[in-house]
C-alpha positions in Angstrom: 299.2 -134.3 -92.9 303.0 -134.2 -94.1 304.3 -131.1 -95.9 307.3 -130.0 -97.8 309.7 -127.2 -98.5 310.5 -128.6 -102.1 313.4 -127.8 -104.2 313.4 -125.2 -106.8 314.4 -125.7 -110.3 314.2 -123.6 -113.5 311.4 -124.2 -116.0 309.7 -122.7 -118.9 306.7 -121.0 -117.7 304.8 -119.9 -114.6 301.3 -120.6 -114.0 299.2 -117.4 -114.4 302.2 -115.3 -115.2 301.7 -113.0 -118.3 304.4 -113.0 -121.1 304.8 -109.2 -120.5 305.5 -109.9 -116.9 308.3 -112.4 -117.8 309.7 -110.1 -120.5 309.8 -106.8 -118.8 313.2 -105.3 -117.6 314.3 -106.2 -114.0 313.4 -103.6 -111.3 316.2 -102.2 -109.6 316.5 -103.4 -105.8 318.1 -100.9 -103.2 317.5 -103.0 -100.2 318.5 -106.8 -99.4 316.5 -108.7 -96.8 318.1 -111.9 -95.0 315.7 -113.7 -93.0 316.6 -115.0 -89.7 315.4 -118.3 -90.6 316.2 -119.1 -94.3 312.9 -121.2 -94.8 310.9 -118.3 -93.5 309.1 -120.4 -91.1 309.1 -120.1 -87.3 307.3 -121.6 -84.3 305.2 -119.6 -81.8 307.2 -117.6 -79.6 310.3 -117.3 -81.7 311.6 -114.0 -83.0 310.7 -113.4 -86.5 312.9 -111.0 -88.4 315.3 -110.0 -91.2 318.7 -108.2 -91.6 318.4 -105.3 -93.9 321.4 -104.2 -96.0 321.8 -102.1 -99.2 320.9 -103.9 -102.2 322.8 -103.8 -105.6 321.7 -100.3 -106.2 322.9 -98.0 -103.5 319.9 -96.7 -101.5 318.6 -93.1 -102.4 315.5 -93.2 -100.3 314.4 -93.1 -96.8 312.3 -96.2 -95.9 309.4 -96.8 -93.1 308.2 -100.4 -92.4 305.0 -101.8 -91.0 304.6 -105.4 -89.8 301.1 -106.7 -90.1 299.6 -110.1 -88.9 297.9 -111.9 -92.1 298.5 -108.5 -93.8 295.7 -107.0 -91.9 296.5 -106.2 -88.3 299.3 -103.7 -87.8 301.6 -105.0 -85.1 304.7 -102.8 -85.2 306.1 -99.7 -87.2 309.4 -98.1 -87.7 311.9 -96.4 -89.7 314.7 -98.2 -91.6 318.2 -96.9 -90.5 321.1 -98.0 -92.7 323.7 -95.5 -91.4 325.8 -98.4 -89.9 325.3 -100.5 -93.0 322.5 -102.6 -91.8 319.4 -102.6 -89.7 317.0 -105.2 -88.6 313.2 -105.6 -88.6 311.7 -108.0 -86.1 309.0 -109.0 -84.1 307.9 -112.0 -81.8 305.4 -114.5 -83.4 302.8 -114.7 -80.5 300.4 -117.2 -82.5 299.8 -119.1 -85.7 300.0 -116.4 -88.4 301.6 -115.4 -91.6 303.7 -112.2 -90.9 303.8 -109.6 -93.7 306.1 -106.5 -93.7 305.6 -103.7 -95.9 308.8 -101.5 -96.6 307.9 -98.1 -98.3 310.0 -95.3 -99.7 308.8 -92.0 -98.3 311.6 -89.4 -99.0 314.4 -88.9 -101.5 317.7 -88.4 -99.8 319.5 -87.3 -103.2 316.9 -85.0 -104.8 318.0 -83.6 -108.2 315.7 -80.7 -107.9 313.2 -79.0 -105.5 309.6 -80.3 -105.8 307.2 -78.0 -106.8 304.1 -77.5 -104.5 301.6 -80.2 -104.8 303.9 -82.6 -106.6 303.8 -86.1 -105.5 307.0 -87.9 -104.9 307.8 -90.8 -107.4 310.0 -93.6 -106.3 311.5 -96.4 -108.1 312.8 -99.9 -107.3 311.3 -102.7 -105.2 310.9 -106.5 -105.1 307.1 -106.9 -105.4 306.9 -106.3 -109.0 305.9 -102.8 -108.7 308.4 -100.3 -109.6 307.4 -97.7 -106.8 310.1 -98.1 -104.1 307.9 -100.6 -102.3 309.2 -103.7 -100.7 307.8 -106.7 -98.8 309.0 -109.8 -96.9 307.0 -112.5 -95.3 307.3 -115.3 -92.8 305.0 -118.1 -91.3 304.6 -118.7 -87.6 303.4 -122.3 -86.8 301.5 -122.3 -90.1 300.2 -125.8 -89.9 298.1 -124.6 -87.1 296.4 -121.9 -88.8 292.5 -122.7 -88.5 289.3 -121.6 -90.1 288.5 -118.0 -89.6 284.8 -118.6 -90.5 282.8 -121.8 -89.7 282.0 -124.1 -92.7 278.1 -123.7 -93.7 276.3 -126.6 -92.2 274.5 -127.2 -95.6 277.7 -126.9 -97.6 277.7 -130.7 -98.6 274.0 -130.9 -99.3 274.1 -127.8 -101.4 276.9 -129.1 -103.7 275.7 -132.7 -103.6 272.4 -131.6 -104.9 273.9 -129.7 -107.7 275.9 -132.5 -108.8 273.0 -134.8 -108.7 270.8 -132.4 -110.9 273.8 -132.0 -113.3 274.1 -135.9 -113.5 270.6 -135.9 -115.2 271.9 -133.8 -117.8 273.1 -135.6 -121.0 276.7 -134.9 -121.6 276.2 -134.7 -125.6 279.9 -134.3 -126.2 281.0 -132.8 -129.5 284.5 -132.7 -130.8 286.0 -130.4 -133.5 289.4 -131.3 -134.9 292.1 -128.7 -134.5 295.4 -128.7 -136.5 298.6 -128.7 -134.5 302.2 -128.6 -135.6 303.2 -131.0 -132.6 303.8 -134.3 -134.1 302.2 -137.5 -132.9 299.2 -135.8 -131.3 295.6 -135.6 -131.9 293.9 -132.4 -130.7 290.3 -131.4 -130.7 288.1 -128.8 -129.2 285.3 -130.2 -127.0 281.8 -129.0 -125.9 279.6 -130.8 -123.3 276.5 -129.9 -121.7 276.5 -128.9 -118.0 273.8 -127.8 -115.7 273.0 -124.3 -117.1 275.8 -123.8 -119.3 278.3 -125.5 -121.7 281.8 -126.6 -120.9 284.5 -126.1 -123.6 288.0 -126.8 -123.8 290.7 -128.6 -125.7 291.4 -132.4 -125.5 294.7 -133.8 -126.7 296.1 -137.2 -126.7 299.0 -139.3 -128.3 298.2 -140.2 -131.8 298.3 -143.9 -131.1 296.2 -146.7 -129.9 296.3 -147.0 -126.0 294.9 -145.9 -122.7 296.6 -142.8 -121.1 296.9 -141.1 -117.7 294.9 -137.9 -117.6 295.7 -134.3 -117.0 293.1 -131.8 -116.4 294.3 -128.1 -116.5 292.0 -125.4 -115.0 292.6 -121.8 -115.8 293.8 -118.6 -114.0 291.6 -115.6 -113.9 290.7 -113.5 -117.0 289.0 -114.0 -120.1 291.2 -115.2 -123.1 291.9 -117.9 -125.7 293.4 -121.1 -124.4 296.8 -122.3 -125.6 296.0 -125.1 -127.7 299.8 -125.9 -128.5 300.4 -126.3 -124.8 297.7 -128.9 -124.5 299.3 -130.6 -127.5 302.7 -130.5 -125.8 301.2 -132.2 -122.7 299.9 -135.0 -124.9 303.3 -135.4 -126.7 304.6 -136.2 -123.2 302.1 -139.2 -122.9 299.1 -137.5 -121.0 295.5 -137.5 -122.1 295.0 -133.9 -121.8 291.9 -131.9 -121.0 292.4 -128.1 -120.8 289.1 -126.5 -119.6 287.9 -123.1 -120.3 286.6 -121.3 -117.2 283.8 -119.8 -119.2 281.0 -120.8 -121.4 282.8 -120.0 -124.8 285.0 -121.7 -127.4 288.5 -122.0 -126.1 289.7 -120.3 -129.4 287.5 -117.3 -128.7 289.6 -114.6 -126.6 286.4 -113.0 -125.4 283.0 -114.4 -126.0 280.3 -112.7 -124.1 281.8 -112.9 -120.8 281.6 -109.9 -118.6 284.7 -108.1 -117.6 284.0 -108.2 -113.9 282.5 -111.7 -114.0 283.8 -112.7 -110.6 281.3 -110.1 -108.9 278.2 -111.6 -111.1 275.5 -112.9 -108.8 277.9 -112.6 -105.7 274.8 -112.1 -103.4 273.3 -115.3 -103.7 274.9 -118.9 -104.2 272.3 -119.8 -106.9 273.4 -117.0 -109.1 277.4 -116.6 -108.3 279.3 -116.9 -111.4 281.4 -119.5 -109.8 278.5 -121.9 -109.4 278.5 -122.6 -113.3 282.2 -122.5 -113.3 282.6 -125.1 -110.8 279.9 -127.4 -112.4 281.5 -127.1 -115.8 284.8 -128.2 -114.4 282.9 -131.3 -112.7 281.2 -131.8 -116.4 284.5 -131.9 -118.1 285.6 -134.5 -115.7 282.4 -136.4 -116.5 283.4 -136.3 -120.1 286.9 -137.6 -119.3 285.4 -140.5 -117.5 283.6 -141.6 -120.8 286.8 -141.7 -122.9 287.9 -145.2 -123.8 291.4 -143.9 -124.1 291.6 -142.9 -120.3 293.7 -145.5 -118.3 291.0 -145.8 -115.8 292.9 -144.9 -112.9 295.2 -141.6 -113.0 293.5 -138.2 -113.0 295.7 -135.3 -112.1 294.3 -131.5 -111.7 296.6 -128.8 -112.2 296.3 -124.9 -112.3 297.5 -121.7 -111.0 295.7 -118.7 -109.3 292.0 -119.1 -110.1 292.9 -122.3 -111.8 294.2 -123.6 -108.4 291.1 -122.5 -106.9 289.1 -124.5 -109.4 291.4 -127.6 -108.9 290.9 -127.5 -105.1 287.2 -127.0 -105.7 286.9 -129.9 -108.2 289.1 -132.3 -106.0 286.7 -131.6 -103.2 283.5 -132.0 -105.4 284.7 -135.3 -107.0 287.2 -136.8 -104.4 286.8 -140.4 -105.5 288.0 -139.8 -108.9 291.0 -137.5 -108.6 294.7 -139.1 -108.0 296.6 -135.8 -107.4 296.3 -132.1 -107.1 299.3 -129.8 -108.1 298.5 -126.0 -107.7 300.4 -122.9 -107.6 299.5 -119.8 -105.7 295.7 -120.8 -105.5 293.2 -118.2 -105.2 289.9 -118.4 -103.5 290.8 -119.2 -100.0 289.6 -117.6 -96.9 287.0 -115.1 -98.7 285.7 -113.9 -95.4 289.1 -113.0 -94.1 288.7 -109.5 -94.0 286.2 -109.9 -91.3 288.5 -111.8 -89.2 291.9 -110.0 -89.1 293.0 -111.7 -92.4 293.5 -110.1 -95.7 291.3 -111.8 -98.3 292.4 -112.1 -101.9 290.8 -113.0 -105.0 287.9 -112.9 -106.0 287.9 -109.8 -103.8 284.4 -109.9 -102.9 283.1 -106.9 -100.6 283.2 -107.8 -96.9 281.0 -104.9 -96.1 278.0 -106.8 -97.8 276.8 -109.7 -95.4 275.0 -111.4 -98.3 278.1 -111.4 -100.4 280.2 -113.0 -97.5 277.5 -115.6 -96.9 277.7 -116.5 -100.7 281.3 -116.6 -100.6 281.5 -119.5 -98.1 280.1 -121.9 -100.8 282.8 -121.3 -103.3 285.5 -121.0 -100.8 288.4 -123.5 -101.4 288.8 -123.8 -97.6 285.4 -125.5 -97.4 286.0 -127.9 -100.3 289.4 -129.1 -98.7 288.1 -131.4 -96.0 286.4 -133.4 -98.9 289.7 -133.9 -100.8 291.2 -137.4 -100.6 294.1 -137.1 -103.2 297.5 -135.9 -102.4 297.9 -132.3 -102.8 301.0 -130.1 -103.6 300.3 -126.4 -103.3 303.0 -123.5 -103.6 302.2 -120.3 -101.9 304.0 -117.0 -102.1 304.7 -115.5 -98.7 304.2 -112.0 -99.8 301.2 -112.8 -102.2 298.6 -110.3 -102.1 296.2 -111.9 -104.8 296.1 -115.4 -103.0 297.3 -114.5 -99.5 299.4 -117.4 -98.0 297.3 -117.4 -94.6 294.2 -118.6 -96.6 296.1 -121.1 -98.8 297.7 -122.6 -95.5 294.3 -122.8 -94.0 293.0 -124.8 -96.8 295.6 -127.2 -96.8 295.2 -127.5 -93.0 291.7 -128.9 -93.7 292.8 -131.7 -95.9 292.9 -135.1 -94.0 295.1 -136.7 -96.8 298.8 -136.2 -97.5 299.8 -132.4 -98.3 303.0 -131.0 -99.7 303.3 -127.2 -98.8 305.8 -125.2 -101.0 306.5 -122.0 -99.5 308.1 -119.6 -101.8 309.3 -116.8 -99.3 310.2 -114.2 -101.7 307.3 -114.4 -104.1 304.4 -112.1 -104.7 301.5 -113.4 -107.1 303.2 -115.2 -109.9 302.2 -112.5 -112.5 304.1 -109.9 -110.5 307.3 -111.7 -109.6 307.3 -114.7 -112.1 311.1 -115.2 -111.5 310.5 -115.9 -107.7 307.5 -118.5 -108.2 309.2 -121.0 -110.6 309.9 -123.3 -107.9 306.2 -124.2 -107.9 306.1 -124.9 -111.6 309.4 -126.9 -111.3 307.9 -129.2 -108.7 304.9 -129.6 -110.6 306.6 -130.8 -113.6 308.8 -133.1 -111.6 305.7 -134.8 -110.1 304.0 -135.0 -113.5 307.1 -136.7 -114.8 306.7 -139.4 -112.2 302.9 -139.7 -112.8 302.9 -140.1 -116.5 305.1 -143.0 -116.1 302.9 -144.7 -113.5 305.0 -143.7 -110.6 303.6 -142.8 -107.2 303.6 -139.2 -106.0 304.4 -139.1 -102.4 304.2 -135.7 -100.5 307.2 -134.8 -98.6 307.6 -133.2 -95.1 308.0 -129.7 -94.6 311.5 -128.6 -93.8 311.9 -125.8 -91.1 
């Protein structure tokens, strides 16, 4: 596989980032971290480290730091000493791993008043989107050698092939409902199609002219909300046959439907009842519907999504490898769900690792186990300090893909809803690739720069 550290550019939005997160005032930063390697990538045996200096806001706290392997195993701890104007945090990377360093304020050096008994110190500032005096930095050590933490189920392919075969016997029964849009030159509809055990919904948009168009399928990040119909129309205005799929069995215009708030935990002790079973099948059924449309160009289908949308994109690319042309995902969730059992911090869907039945079920919905089925070229962005979509899992999934892969490390980024300004490189690269594909050009993943 070839992989890349792609160039960043400024774009309008970040997959999965909320409007509130993008509009909030900046958080003050008392510390600045300069990595020994600007790329944040090291080889096994090298010293991984950072030079720490005062940030734009003069430090007013004392800080302690903790280095963890894959944000799970504590390797080293210490106190930050900036008395000489700088300090260092470092460790030898002794195996393929992600290195996560938590830097926490623990005392105020300029108290304005003595604390009352029982008071809890309150700190401000940070670089992780949390205004609590908390900072984090991350690095990768030989990341392309990160392997599976848990064996792939021997009946994984049999299980999913049987589900797809059963769904193929269900008539699609597509219905379209016209939707008004202020985007000129675009036809916009809501669609509904029957899937195995539920109904897939979403928006479909196309240029309002005769022709056959490349297809773009958007999968959605976590939560329950109304989809952005205008954004789908804007994609169509750029020349795409756009399919925007709701993650849930509800109208895309409905902000809630009857979806339970904690849907990710529904049925999680059995692969036959997991909420993600019908979610993934609905995604596949939306693809079935796309394939029936005479205005599809017959060759190009691109999947995009961030966070849980990236999770669904990787799963769909694995479920239907023969149909997908490219997969472009940002901070994809759902990888390495058993990681907590194997010295790797797991992220969303945050299934409880203490329950063996849940952990067994998780393997059938883990992107790591779909990845070896993927044939299309993949671009995936990952935040090195992401605690929702931990980078060790993302990289493990990419390492299972036999085709071409472009890894895009965002070394200062937490999840995109927490640090949207630091994850824009992935959206920029996505839009750059889409600009090629919509005009019939080829997306060739680039090699990783160290």
